[in-house]
DRENPA-3360 file (N, C-alpha, C; in nm, 2 decimals, always signed):
BEGIN
1 = MKKTFFRI = -0.31/-5.12/-10.73/-0.35/-5.17/-10.60/-0.25/-5.28/-10.56 ~ -0.20/-5.27/-10.44/-0.11/-5.37/-10.38/-0.19/-5.50/-10.35 ~ -0.13/-5.61/-10.35/-0.19/-5.73/-10.31/-0.18/-5.74/-10.16 ~ -0.29/-5.77/-10.09/-0.29/-5.78/-9.95/-0.20/-5.89/-9.90 ~ -0.14/-5.87/-9.78/-0.04/-5.97/-9.73/-0.04/-5.96/-9.58 ~ +0.00/-6.07/-9.51/+0.02/-6.08/-9.37/+0.15/-6.14/-9.34 ~ +0.25/-6.07/-9.29/+0.38/-6.12/-9.26/+0.39/-6.11/-9.11 ~ +0.42/-6.23/-9.04/+0.42/-6.23/-8.90/+0.52/-6.33/-8.85;
9 = LFRPTPAP = +0.60/-6.30/-8.75/+0.69/-6.40/-8.69/+0.68/-6.39/-8.54 ~ +0.67/-6.51/-8.48/+0.66/-6.52/-8.33/+0.79/-6.58/-8.27 ~ +0.83/-6.54/-8.15/+0.92/-6.61/-8.08/+0.86/-6.75/-8.04 ~ +0.93/-6.86/-8.05/+0.87/-6.99/-8.03/+0.84/-7.02/-7.88 ~ +0.89/-6.94/-7.79/+0.87/-6.97/-7.65/+0.77/-6.87/-7.59 ~ +0.68/-6.91/-7.49/+0.58/-6.82/-7.44/+0.64/-6.71/-7.35 ~ +0.76/-6.72/-7.30/+0.82/-6.62/-7.22/+0.97/-6.60/-7.27 ~ +1.03/-6.49/-7.24/+1.17/-6.47/-7.28/+1.25/-6.59/-7.22;
17 = AANLPFGA = +1.33/-6.66/-7.31/+1.40/-6.77/-7.26/+1.54/-6.74/-7.21 ~ +1.58/-6.61/-7.23/+1.71/-6.57/-7.19/+1.71/-6.50/-7.05 ~ +1.60/-6.53/-6.98/+1.58/-6.47/-6.85/+1.59/-6.32/-6.85 ~ +1.52/-6.26/-6.96/+1.51/-6.12/-6.98/+1.38/-6.06/-6.92 ~ +1.39/-5.95/-6.85/+1.27/-5.88/-6.79/+1.20/-5.81/-6.90 ~ +1.26/-5.79/-7.02/+1.20/-5.72/-7.13/+1.23/-5.79/-7.26 ~ +1.14/-5.85/-7.32/+1.17/-5.93/-7.44/+1.08/-5.89/-7.56 ~ +1.13/-5.92/-7.68/+1.06/-5.90/-7.80/+0.99/-6.03/-7.83;
25 = RSVGHYLV = +0.86/-6.03/-7.84/+0.78/-6.15/-7.85/+0.74/-6.18/-7.99 ~ +0.71/-6.08/-8.07/+0.66/-6.10/-8.21/+0.67/-5.97/-8.29 ~ +0.66/-5.99/-8.42/+0.67/-5.87/-8.51/+0.58/-5.90/-8.64 ~ +0.52/-5.80/-8.69/+0.44/-5.83/-8.81/+0.43/-5.70/-8.90 ~ +0.39/-5.73/-9.03/+0.37/-5.63/-9.13/+0.25/-5.67/-9.21 ~ +0.14/-5.59/-9.21/+0.01/-5.63/-9.27/-0.03/-5.53/-9.38 ~ -0.08/-5.57/-9.49/-0.16/-5.49/-9.58/-0.30/-5.56/-9.59 ~ -0.40/-5.51/-9.52/-0.53/-5.58/-9.51/-0.63/-5.52/-9.60;
33 = PADYREHV = -0.73/-5.60/-9.64/-0.84/-5.55/-9.72/-0.94/-5.46/-9.65 ~ -1.02/-5.40/-9.73/-1.12/-5.30/-9.67/-1.21/-5.36/-9.57 ~ -1.24/-5.49/-9.57/-1.33/-5.54/-9.48/-1.26/-5.62/-9.36 ~ -1.13/-5.59/-9.35/-1.06/-5.67/-9.25/-1.10/-5.63/-9.11 ~ -1.12/-5.73/-9.02/-1.15/-5.72/-8.88/-1.07/-5.83/-8.80 ~ -0.99/-5.79/-8.71/-0.91/-5.88/-8.63/-1.00/-5.94/-8.52 ~ -0.97/-6.07/-8.49/-1.05/-6.13/-8.38/-1.03/-6.05/-8.25 ~ -1.14/-6.02/-8.19/-1.13/-5.94/-8.06/-1.09/-6.04/-7.95;
41 = AVKHFVQV = -0.99/-5.99/-7.87/-0.94/-6.07/-7.76/-0.86/-5.99/-7.66 ~ -0.86/-6.03/-7.54/-0.77/-5.97/-7.44/-0.63/-6.03/-7.45 ~ -0.53/-5.95/-7.45/-0.39/-6.00/-7.47/-0.31/-5.95/-7.36 ~ -0.20/-6.03/-7.34/-0.12/-6.01/-7.21/+0.02/-5.96/-7.24 ~ +0.03/-5.87/-7.33/+0.16/-5.82/-7.36/+0.15/-5.67/-7.41 ~ +0.26/-5.60/-7.43/+0.25/-5.47/-7.49/+0.26/-5.48/-7.64 ~ +0.17/-5.41/-7.71/+0.18/-5.41/-7.85/+0.17/-5.27/-7.91 ~ +0.26/-5.24/-8.00/+0.27/-5.11/-8.06/+0.24/-5.13/-8.21;
49 = FWGIAGTG = +0.14/-5.05/-8.26/+0.11/-5.05/-8.40/+0.16/-4.93/-8.47 ~ +0.21/-4.94/-8.59/+0.26/-4.82/-8.66/+0.20/-4.81/-8.80 ~ +0.12/-4.70/-8.82/+0.05/-4.68/-8.95/+0.15/-4.65/-9.07 ~ +0.12/-4.72/-9.18/+0.21/-4.69/-9.30/+0.13/-4.63/-9.41 ~ +0.01/-4.68/-9.45/-0.07/-4.63/-9.55/-0.22/-4.66/-9.52 ~ -0.31/-4.57/-9.56/-0.45/-4.59/-9.53/-0.48/-4.56/-9.38 ~ -0.60/-4.58/-9.34/-0.64/-4.56/-9.21/-0.72/-4.67/-9.15 ~ -0.69/-4.71/-9.03/-0.76/-4.82/-8.96/-0.81/-4.77/-8.83;
57 = ALVINGVE = -0.87/-4.86/-8.75/-0.93/-4.82/-8.62/-0.88/-4.92/-8.52 ~ -0.86/-4.87/-8.40/-0.83/-4.95/-8.28/-0.92/-4.90/-8.17 ~ -0.99/-4.99/-8.11/-1.07/-4.95/-7.99/-0.98/-4.96/-7.87 ~ -0.96/-4.85/-7.81/-0.87/-4.84/-7.69/-0.95/-4.79/-7.57 ~ -0.96/-4.88/-7.47/-1.04/-4.85/-7.35/-1.18/-4.81/-7.39 ~ -1.24/-4.88/-7.49/-1.38/-4.86/-7.53/-1.40/-4.74/-7.62 ~ -1.30/-4.68/-7.67/-1.31/-4.56/-7.76/-1.25/-4.59/-7.89 ~ -1.32/-4.58/-8.00/-1.26/-4.60/-8.13/-1.15/-4.49/-8.16;
65 = RKLRPRQI = -1.03/-4.53/-8.19/-0.93/-4.43/-8.23/-0.87/-4.47/-8.37 ~ -0.86/-4.37/-8.45/-0.81/-4.39/-8.59/-0.66/-4.39/-8.59 ~ -0.60/-4.49/-8.66/-0.45/-4.49/-8.68/-0.42/-4.46/-8.82 ~ -0.36/-4.35/-8.84/-0.32/-4.30/-8.98/-0.17/-4.32/-9.00 ~ -0.13/-4.30/-9.13/+0.02/-4.31/-9.15/+0.10/-4.22/-9.06 ~ +0.22/-4.27/-9.02/+0.31/-4.19/-8.94/+0.26/-4.18/-8.80 ~ +0.17/-4.26/-8.76/+0.12/-4.26/-8.62/+0.14/-4.40/-8.56 ~ +0.15/-4.40/-8.42/+0.16/-4.53/-8.35/+0.04/-4.54/-8.25;
73 = AVYFPNMR = +0.00/-4.66/-8.22/-0.10/-4.68/-8.12/-0.05/-4.79/-8.02 ~ -0.08/-4.78/-7.90/-0.02/-4.86/-7.80/-0.13/-4.93/-7.72 ~ -0.12/-5.07/-7.70/-0.20/-5.15/-7.61/-0.11/-5.20/-7.50 ~ -0.16/-5.21/-7.38/-0.08/-5.26/-7.27/-0.14/-5.40/-7.23 ~ -0.07/-5.47/-7.14/-0.11/-5.60/-7.10/-0.25/-5.60/-7.04 ~ -0.33/-5.71/-7.08/-0.46/-5.73/-7.02/-0.56/-5.63/-7.08 ~ -0.53/-5.57/-7.19/-0.63/-5.48/-7.26/-0.70/-5.56/-7.37 ~ -0.82/-5.52/-7.40/-0.90/-5.59/-7.51/-0.86/-5.52/-7.64;
81 = HEIYALGA = -0.81/-5.61/-7.73/-0.77/-5.56/-7.86/-0.88/-5.57/-7.96 ~ -0.92/-5.46/-8.02/-1.02/-5.47/-8.13/-0.97/-5.38/-8.24 ~ -0.94/-5.44/-8.36/-0.87/-5.37/-8.47/-0.94/-5.40/-8.60 ~ -0.96/-5.30/-8.68/-1.03/-5.32/-8.81/-1.00/-5.21/-8.91 ~ -1.01/-5.24/-9.04/-1.00/-5.14/-9.14/-1.12/-5.06/-9.15 ~ -1.11/-4.94/-9.22/-1.22/-4.85/-9.22/-1.27/-4.83/-9.37 ~ -1.30/-4.94/-9.43/-1.36/-4.94/-9.57/-1.26/-4.92/-9.68 ~ -1.13/-4.93/-9.65/-1.03/-4.93/-9.76/-0.91/-5.01/-9.71;
89 = EWEYCWWT = -0.82/-5.04/-9.81/-0.70/-5.11/-9.77/-0.62/-5.03/-9.67 ~ -0.56/-5.11/-9.58/-0.48/-5.04/-9.47/-0.35/-5.12/-9.45 ~ -0.24/-5.05/-9.45/-0.11/-5.11/-9.43/-0.05/-5.06/-9.30 ~ +0.00/-5.15/-9.22/+0.06/-5.11/-9.09/+0.15/-5.22/-9.04 ~ +0.24/-5.19/-8.95/+0.33/-5.29/-8.89/+0.31/-5.28/-8.74 ~ +0.37/-5.38/-8.67/+0.35/-5.38/-8.53/+0.46/-5.47/-8.47 ~ +0.49/-5.46/-8.34/+0.57/-5.55/-8.26/+0.51/-5.56/-8.12 ~ +0.55/-5.67/-8.06/+0.50/-5.69/-7.92/+0.62/-5.72/-7.83;
97 = MDGSLAAS = +0.60/-5.68/-7.70/+0.70/-5.69/-7.60/+0.64/-5.76/-7.47 ~ +0.71/-5.84/-7.41/+0.67/-5.90/-7.28/+0.78/-5.91/-7.18 ~ +0.75/-5.98/-7.07/+0.85/-5.98/-6.96/+0.80/-5.89/-6.85 ~ +0.86/-5.91/-6.73/+0.81/-5.84/-6.61/+0.82/-5.68/-6.62 ~ +0.91/-5.63/-6.71/+0.93/-5.49/-6.72/+0.88/-5.43/-6.85 ~ +0.81/-5.51/-6.93/+0.76/-5.46/-7.06/+0.67/-5.33/-7.04 ~ +0.58/-5.34/-6.95/+0.48/-5.23/-6.94/+0.55/-5.11/-6.88 ~ +0.64/-5.13/-6.78/+0.70/-5.02/-6.71/+0.80/-4.95/-6.80;
105 = VTTAFGLV = +0.87/-5.03/-6.88/+0.97/-4.97/-6.98/+0.89/-4.88/-7.08 ~ +0.78/-4.93/-7.12/+0.70/-4.85/-7.22/+0.65/-4.72/-7.16 ~ +0.59/-4.73/-7.04/+0.54/-4.61/-6.98/+0.65/-4.51/-6.94 ~ +0.78/-4.56/-6.92/+0.89/-4.48/-6.89/+0.92/-4.39/-7.01 ~ +0.88/-4.43/-7.13/+0.90/-4.34/-7.25/+0.79/-4.24/-7.26 ~ +0.70/-4.23/-7.16/+0.59/-4.14/-7.17/+0.47/-4.18/-7.25 ~ +0.47/-4.31/-7.28/+0.36/-4.37/-7.36/+0.25/-4.43/-7.27 ~ +0.13/-4.40/-7.30/+0.01/-4.47/-7.24/-0.07/-4.53/-7.35;
113 = ADVYDAGD = -0.18/-4.60/-7.32/-0.27/-4.66/-7.42/-0.33/-4.54/-7.50 ~ -0.28/-4.51/-7.61/-0.33/-4.40/-7.69/-0.27/-4.40/-7.83 ~ -0.30/-4.30/-7.91/-0.25/-4.29/-8.05/-0.16/-4.16/-8.05 ~ -0.04/-4.17/-8.11/+0.05/-4.06/-8.11/+0.11/-4.04/-8.25 ~ +0.15/-3.92/-8.29/+0.23/-3.89/-8.41/+0.37/-3.95/-8.38 ~ +0.43/-4.01/-8.48/+0.56/-4.07/-8.46/+0.65/-4.07/-8.58 ~ +0.61/-4.02/-8.69/+0.70/-4.02/-8.81/+0.69/-4.15/-8.89 ~ +0.77/-4.16/-8.99/+0.77/-4.27/-9.08/+0.80/-4.40/-9.00;
121 = APLALLRR = +0.73/-4.51/-9.04/+0.76/-4.64/-8.97/+0.90/-4.69/-9.01 ~ +0.98/-4.73/-8.91/+1.12/-4.78/-8.94/+1.12/-4.92/-8.99 ~ +1.08/-4.93/-9.12/+1.06/-5.07/-9.17/+1.19/-5.15/-9.17 ~ +1.31/-5.09/-9.20/+1.43/-5.16/-9.20/+1.46/-5.22/-9.06 ~ +1.44/-5.14/-8.96/+1.46/-5.19/-8.82/+1.36/-5.30/-8.78 ~ +1.24/-5.28/-8.83/+1.14/-5.39/-8.80/+1.18/-5.52/-8.87 ~ +1.23/-5.51/-8.99/+1.28/-5.63/-9.06/+1.40/-5.69/-8.99 ~ +1.48/-5.60/-8.94/+1.59/-5.66/-8.86/+1.54/-5.73/-8.73;
129 = LENTIRNQ = +1.44/-5.68/-8.67/+1.38/-5.75/-8.55/+1.33/-5.88/-8.60 ~ +1.26/-5.89/-8.71/+1.21/-6.01/-8.76/+1.32/-6.11/-8.78 ~ +1.43/-6.07/-8.85/+1.54/-6.16/-8.87/+1.61/-6.21/-8.74 ~ +1.61/-6.12/-8.64/+1.67/-6.15/-8.51/+1.59/-6.25/-8.44 ~ +1.45/-6.23/-8.44/+1.36/-6.33/-8.37/+1.37/-6.47/-8.44 ~ +1.40/-6.47/-8.57/+1.41/-6.60/-8.64/+1.53/-6.68/-8.59 ~ +1.63/-6.61/-8.54/+1.75/-6.68/-8.48/+1.71/-6.73/-8.34 ~ +1.74/-6.86/-8.31/+1.69/-6.92/-8.19/+1.79/-6.91/-8.07;
137 = SQAAERQA = +1.90/-6.84/-8.09/+2.00/-6.84/-7.98/+1.96/-6.74/-7.87 ~ +2.01/-6.76/-7.75/+1.98/-6.66/-7.64/+2.04/-6.53/-7.67 ~ +2.16/-6.53/-7.74/+2.22/-6.40/-7.78/+2.13/-6.32/-7.87 ~ +2.07/-6.39/-7.96/+1.98/-6.32/-8.06/+1.86/-6.27/-7.98 ~ +1.81/-6.34/-7.88/+1.69/-6.30/-7.80/+1.73/-6.17/-7.73 ~ +1.85/-6.16/-7.68/+1.89/-6.04/-7.61/+1.90/-5.92/-7.71 ~ +1.95/-5.95/-7.83/+1.96/-5.85/-7.93/+1.82/-5.81/-7.97 ~ +1.72/-5.90/-7.98/+1.59/-5.86/-8.02/+1.53/-5.77/-7.91;
145 = SAIAYQLL = +1.56/-5.79/-7.79/+1.51/-5.70/-7.68/+1.57/-5.56/-7.70 ~ +1.70/-5.55/-7.74/+1.76/-5.42/-7.76/+1.69/-5.35/-7.88 ~ +1.66/-5.43/-7.98/+1.59/-5.37/-8.10/+1.45/-5.32/-8.06 ~ +1.38/-5.39/-7.98/+1.25/-5.35/-7.94/+1.26/-5.22/-7.86 ~ +1.36/-5.21/-7.78/+1.39/-5.08/-7.70/+1.42/-4.97/-7.80 ~ +1.50/-5.00/-7.90/+1.53/-4.89/-8.00/+1.41/-4.85/-8.07 ~ +1.32/-4.94/-8.10/+1.19/-4.90/-8.17/+1.11/-4.81/-8.09 ~ +1.10/-4.83/-7.96/+1.03/-4.74/-7.87/+1.10/-4.60/-7.87;
153 = TLAVSGRR = +1.23/-4.60/-7.87/+1.31/-4.48/-7.87/+1.27/-4.40/-8.00 ~ +1.27/-4.47/-8.11/+1.24/-4.40/-8.24/+1.09/-4.35/-8.24 ~ +1.00/-4.43/-8.18/+0.86/-4.38/-8.18/+0.85/-4.26/-8.10 ~ +0.91/-4.25/-7.98/+0.90/-4.13/-7.90/+0.98/-4.01/-7.96 ~ +1.09/-4.04/-8.02/+1.17/-3.93/-8.08/+1.09/-3.87/-8.19 ~ +1.03/-3.95/-8.27/+0.95/-3.90/-8.38/+0.83/-3.82/-8.33 ~ +0.77/-3.87/-8.22/+0.66/-3.79/-8.17/+0.70/-3.66/-8.12 ~ +0.81/-3.65/-8.06/+0.86/-3.52/-8.01/+0.90/-3.43/-8.12;
161 = TESADHQV = +0.96/-3.49/-8.23/+0.99/-3.41/-8.34/+0.87/-3.35/-8.41 ~ +0.77/-3.43/-8.42/+0.64/-3.38/-8.48/+0.59/-3.26/-8.40 ~ +0.60/-3.27/-8.26/+0.53/-3.17/-8.18/+0.62/-3.05/-8.15 ~ +0.75/-3.06/-8.18/+0.84/-2.94/-8.15/+0.81/-2.83/-8.24 ~ +0.85/-2.71/-8.20/+0.83/-2.59/-8.28/+0.96/-2.52/-8.30 ~ +0.97/-2.42/-8.39/+1.09/-2.36/-8.43/+1.15/-2.28/-8.32 ~ +1.07/-2.22/-8.23/+1.13/-2.14/-8.12/+1.19/-2.23/-8.02 ~ +1.14/-2.35/-8.00/+1.20/-2.45/-7.91/+1.33/-2.49/-7.97;
169 = SEAIRIIH = +1.34/-2.52/-8.10/+1.46/-2.56/-8.17/+1.56/-2.45/-8.15 ~ +1.52/-2.32/-8.17/+1.61/-2.21/-8.15/+1.67/-2.20/-8.01 ~ +1.58/-2.22/-7.91/+1.62/-2.22/-7.77/+1.73/-2.33/-7.75 ~ +1.71/-2.45/-7.80/+1.81/-2.55/-7.79/+1.94/-2.51/-7.85 ~ +1.93/-2.45/-7.97/+2.06/-2.41/-8.04/+2.13/-2.30/-7.96 ~ +2.06/-2.21/-7.90/+2.12/-2.11/-7.81/+2.19/-2.17/-7.69 ~ +2.12/-2.26/-7.63/+2.17/-2.33/-7.51/+2.30/-2.40/-7.54 ~ +2.31/-2.47/-7.65/+2.43/-2.54/-7.69/+2.54/-2.45/-7.73;
177 = SEWNQSQL = +2.51/-2.33/-7.78/+2.61/-2.24/-7.82/+2.66/-2.15/-7.71 ~ +2.58/-2.13/-7.61/+2.61/-2.03/-7.50/+2.60/-2.09/-7.36 ~ +2.60/-2.22/-7.34/+2.59/-2.28/-7.21/+2.69/-2.23/-7.11 ~ +2.81/-2.19/-7.16/+2.91/-2.14/-7.07/+2.90/-2.00/-7.03 ~ +2.80/-1.93/-7.08/+2.78/-1.78/-7.04/+2.70/-1.77/-6.92 ~ +2.75/-1.71/-6.81/+2.69/-1.70/-6.69/+2.55/-1.63/-6.69 ~ +2.54/-1.54/-6.79/+2.41/-1.46/-6.80/+2.30/-1.54/-6.86 ~ +2.33/-1.65/-6.93/+2.23/-1.73/-6.99/+2.13/-1.79/-6.89;
185 = CVKQLADR = +2.01/-1.76/-6.91/+1.90/-1.82/-6.82/+1.77/-1.83/-6.90 ~ +1.67/-1.89/-6.84/+1.55/-1.91/-6.91/+1.48/-1.77/-6.94 ~ +1.49/-1.67/-6.85/+1.43/-1.54/-6.88/+1.50/-1.48/-7.00 ~ +1.63/-1.49/-7.01/+1.70/-1.43/-7.12/+1.66/-1.50/-7.25 ~ +1.65/-1.63/-7.24/+1.61/-1.71/-7.36/+1.47/-1.66/-7.41 ~ +1.38/-1.65/-7.31/+1.24/-1.61/-7.35/+1.24/-1.48/-7.41 ~ +1.32/-1.38/-7.35/+1.32/-1.25/-7.40/+1.38/-1.25/-7.55 ~ +1.48/-1.32/-7.57/+1.54/-1.33/-7.71/+1.44/-1.39/-7.81;
193 = LHLHRSSL = +1.36/-1.48/-7.76/+1.26/-1.54/-7.85/+1.13/-1.47/-7.85 ~ +1.12/-1.36/-7.78/+0.99/-1.29/-7.77/+0.88/-1.37/-7.72 ~ +0.91/-1.45/-7.61/+0.81/-1.53/-7.55/+0.80/-1.50/-7.40 ~ +0.69/-1.53/-7.34/+0.68/-1.52/-7.19/+0.76/-1.64/-7.14 ~ +0.82/-1.62/-7.02/+0.91/-1.73/-6.97/+0.82/-1.86/-6.94 ~ +0.70/-1.84/-6.89/+0.62/-1.96/-6.86/+0.58/-2.03/-6.99 ~ +0.56/-1.95/-7.10/+0.52/-2.01/-7.23/+0.64/-2.09/-7.29 ~ +0.76/-2.03/-7.28/+0.87/-2.11/-7.33/+0.89/-2.23/-7.25;
201 = SRRFEKAV = +0.88/-2.23/-7.12/+0.91/-2.34/-7.03/+0.81/-2.45/-7.07 ~ +0.68/-2.41/-7.09/+0.58/-2.51/-7.12/+0.60/-2.58/-7.25 ~ +0.63/-2.50/-7.35/+0.65/-2.55/-7.49/+0.78/-2.63/-7.49 ~ +0.88/-2.59/-7.43/+1.01/-2.66/-7.42/+0.99/-2.80/-7.36 ~ +0.92/-2.80/-7.25/+0.91/-2.93/-7.18/+0.82/-3.03/-7.26 ~ +0.72/-2.97/-7.33/+0.63/-3.06/-7.41/+0.71/-3.12/-7.52 ~ +0.80/-3.04/-7.58/+0.88/-3.09/-7.70/+1.00/-3.18/-7.66 ~ +1.06/-3.15/-7.55/+1.19/-3.21/-7.51/+1.18/-3.31/-7.40;
209 = GIPPVAYL = +1.08/-3.29/-7.31/+1.06/-3.38/-7.20/+1.11/-3.33/-7.07 ~ +1.19/-3.22/-7.07/+1.24/-3.16/-6.95/+1.23/-3.01/-6.96 ~ +1.22/-2.93/-6.85/+1.22/-2.79/-6.86/+1.35/-2.73/-6.92 ~ +1.35/-2.61/-6.97/+1.47/-2.56/-7.03/+1.58/-2.53/-6.92 ~ +1.54/-2.50/-6.80/+1.64/-2.48/-6.69/+1.72/-2.61/-6.66 ~ +1.64/-2.72/-6.66/+1.71/-2.85/-6.64/+1.80/-2.89/-6.75 ~ +1.75/-2.86/-6.88/+1.84/-2.89/-6.99/+1.97/-2.81/-6.99 ~ +1.96/-2.68/-6.95/+2.08/-2.60/-6.94/+2.17/-2.65/-6.83;
217 = VRLRVQNA = +2.12/-2.68/-6.72/+2.20/-2.72/-6.60/+2.27/-2.86/-6.64 ~ +2.19/-2.95/-6.69/+2.25/-3.08/-6.73/+2.37/-3.07/-6.83 ~ +2.35/-2.97/-6.92/+2.46/-2.95/-7.02/+2.58/-2.90/-6.95 ~ +2.56/-2.80/-6.86/+2.67/-2.75/-6.78/+2.74/-2.85/-6.70 ~ +2.66/-2.93/-6.63/+2.72/-3.04/-6.54/+2.79/-3.14/-6.63 ~ +2.74/-3.17/-6.74/+2.81/-3.27/-6.83/+2.94/-3.22/-6.87 ~ +2.95/-3.09/-6.91/+3.08/-3.03/-6.94/+3.17/-3.02/-6.82 ~ +3.12/-2.99/-6.71/+3.20/-2.97/-6.59/+3.26/-3.11/-6.55;
225 = LSMLKQTE = +3.19/-3.22/-6.56/+3.24/-3.35/-6.53/+3.36/-3.38/-6.62 ~ +3.35/-3.35/-6.75/+3.46/-3.37/-6.85/+3.58/-3.29/-6.81 ~ +3.56/-3.17/-6.77/+3.68/-3.08/-6.73/+3.74/-3.13/-6.60 ~ +3.66/-3.18/-6.51/+3.72/-3.23/-6.38/+3.80/-3.35/-6.40 ~ +3.75/-3.44/-6.50/+3.82/-3.56/-6.52/+3.94/-3.55/-6.61 ~ +3.94/-3.46/-6.70/+4.04/-3.45/-6.81/+4.14/-3.34/-6.79 ~ +4.12/-3.25/-6.70/+4.22/-3.14/-6.68/+4.25/-3.12/-6.53 ~ +4.35/-3.03/-6.50/+4.39/-3.00/-6.37/+4.34/-2.86/-6.33;
233 = KPITEVAE = +4.25/-2.80/-6.41/+4.20/-2.67/-6.38/+4.14/-2.66/-6.24 ~ +4.17/-2.56/-6.17/+4.11/-2.54/-6.03/+3.96/-2.55/-6.04 ~ +3.90/-2.59/-5.93/+3.75/-2.61/-5.93/+3.68/-2.47/-5.95 ~ +3.74/-2.37/-5.90/+3.68/-2.23/-5.92/+3.68/-2.20/-6.07 ~ +3.79/-2.23/-6.14/+3.80/-2.20/-6.28/+3.70/-2.29/-6.36 ~ +3.68/-2.41/-6.32/+3.59/-2.50/-6.39/+3.45/-2.44/-6.37 ~ +3.42/-2.40/-6.25/+3.29/-2.34/-6.23/+3.26/-2.22/-6.32 ~ +3.36/-2.13/-6.33/+3.34/-2.01/-6.41/+3.33/-2.05/-6.56;
241 = LCGYNDPN = +3.41/-2.15/-6.61/+3.40/-2.19/-6.74/+3.27/-2.26/-6.78 ~ +3.20/-2.30/-6.68/+3.06/-2.36/-6.70/+2.95/-2.27/-6.66 ~ +2.98/-2.14/-6.65/+2.87/-2.04/-6.63/+2.84/-2.01/-6.49 ~ +2.92/-2.05/-6.39/+2.89/-2.03/-6.25/+3.00/-1.95/-6.18 ~ +2.96/-1.83/-6.14/+3.06/-1.74/-6.08/+3.08/-1.77/-5.93 ~ +2.98/-1.84/-5.87/+2.99/-1.88/-5.73/+3.03/-2.02/-5.72 ~ +3.16/-2.05/-5.68/+3.20/-2.19/-5.67/+3.13/-2.27/-5.57 ~ +3.08/-2.21/-5.46/+3.00/-2.28/-5.36/+2.87/-2.33/-5.42;
249 = YFSRLMRR = +2.80/-2.24/-5.49/+2.68/-2.28/-5.56/+2.71/-2.39/-5.66 ~ +2.82/-2.38/-5.73/+2.86/-2.48/-5.83/+2.88/-2.62/-5.76 ~ +2.94/-2.62/-5.64/+2.96/-2.74/-5.57/+2.83/-2.80/-5.52 ~ +2.74/-2.72/-5.47/+2.61/-2.77/-5.43/+2.54/-2.83/-5.54 ~ +2.54/-2.77/-5.66/+2.47/-2.81/-5.78/+2.53/-2.95/-5.82 ~ +2.66/-2.96/-5.82/+2.72/-3.08/-5.87/+2.69/-3.20/-5.77 ~ +2.68/-3.17/-5.64/+2.65/-3.27/-5.55/+2.50/-3.31/-5.57 ~ +2.41/-3.22/-5.60/+2.27/-3.25/-5.62/+2.25/-3.34/-5.74;
257 = YTGFSPRR = +2.33/-3.31/-5.85/+2.31/-3.39/-5.97/+2.39/-3.52/-5.98 ~ +2.50/-3.52/-5.91/+2.59/-3.64/-5.93/+2.61/-3.72/-5.80 ~ +2.57/-3.66/-5.68/+2.60/-3.72/-5.56/+2.74/-3.70/-5.50 ~ +2.82/-3.63/-5.58/+2.96/-3.60/-5.54/+2.99/-3.45/-5.54 ~ +3.08/-3.41/-5.46/+3.13/-3.28/-5.47/+3.23/-3.28/-5.59 ~ +3.26/-3.16/-5.65/+3.36/-3.16/-5.76/+3.49/-3.22/-5.72 ~ +3.54/-3.19/-5.60/+3.67/-3.24/-5.55/+3.67/-3.40/-5.54 ~ +3.56/-3.45/-5.48/+3.55/-3.60/-5.47/+3.54/-3.66/-5.61;
265 = FRSENTSE = +3.46/-3.60/-5.69/+3.44/-3.66/-5.83/+3.58/-3.67/-5.90 ~ +3.65/-3.56/-5.89/+3.79/-3.56/-5.95/+3.88/-3.66/-5.89 ~ +3.88/-3.68/-5.76/+3.97/-3.77/-5.69/+3.94/-3.92/-5.73 ~ +3.81/-3.94/-5.76/+3.77/-4.08/-5.79/+3.76/-4.11/-5.93 ~ +3.78/-4.01/-6.02/+3.76/-4.03/-6.16/+3.87/-3.97/-6.25 ~ +3.98/-3.93/-6.18/+4.09/-3.87/-6.26/+4.15/-3.96/-6.36 ~ +4.17/-3.92/-6.48/+4.24/-4.00/-6.58/+4.38/-4.01/-6.54 ~ +4.44/-4.12/-6.59/+4.58/-4.14/-6.57/+4.67/-4.03/-6.63;
273 = RLIRT = +4.62/-3.98/-6.74/+4.70/-3.87/-6.80/+4.61/-3.75/-6.81 ~ +4.64/-3.65/-6.73/+4.56/-3.52/-6.73/+4.60/-3.44/-6.84 ~ +4.50/-3.36/-6.89/+4.53/-3.27/-7.00/+4.55/-3.13/-6.95 ~ +4.66/-3.07/-6.97/+4.69/-2.94/-6.93/+4.65/-2.84/-7.04 ~ +4.57/-2.74/-7.01/+4.53/-2.65/-7.12/+4.54/-2.51/-7.06;
% end
C-alpha cells in the first residue's frame, strides 16, 4: 500500500502577472485515503482532474460522476467543487487555469463540465508544469501557460484515440495515401470500408472532430499551397495533381479555404528560389 500524499504548487499571484489571457494557476498530485473528502466550495477557475489509480467521485452540476484511471473531469469557473474518495485509496493529479480566455480556450477543445476518457495521465509533463510554476519569472509564467495548453491538447487527443475505431483509422490511412486521386470521395471510402456513407461520416467526425470530406479537402488544399509556393507548375496542373480536374472549381475552393485565388496566393507567397520538377 502506498503512503498517502498531497503535492501541490500555486502561482504566488492571484492573476497572471505576465498580462496573459490564459494562465496556469496551480498544479497538484494526490494519493488520498479512503475517507478523503475535499472542502466543498465554489471556485473561479478552470480545473482539470486526471485519474491515475482507484476511483473517486466529483459532483458536477449536482450529479455524482465517477473518475476512474485514464479519465479526466473538468470544472469551469464559478462551479461548486465537491470531490471525495469512494471507500478506497484514490490517486489523481490536476491543474488549474485562469485568465480571461481560460474557459473559452477549454471549450474550444470540445470540453464541457463532464468526465471523459483520456488515456494515461502525462505525469512527466505535469511535473514540468510544477517546476515551471516554481520559477517566478514572467518568461516562466508564459511557458507554464503553454504547458497548460499542451495538457489540454493531450487530454483531448487521448479522448479521441480512445473513441476512434479501426475503420476510421483505415479511412484516414486511405485519404493520406490517395488524396491526389480525383475519384477519391466519401462515397468511395464508405464503399471500400463496407459502411453507409452517413455512418462513416458520423463515426469519422466523432473520432477526428471534422467530417471526412473536410479532412480530404484540407489535405488537398495543404498540398496545393505547398506546390503553389515551391514550384512553377501551372495552376491547372497543380489542380490536377491535387485531385481536381476542373481548375475553376479548384480556384473557388482555394478562395473559400484561404481567402485567396491560387494565382494571388502564388504572387504573394512565392519563394525566392522556385523548385522546378
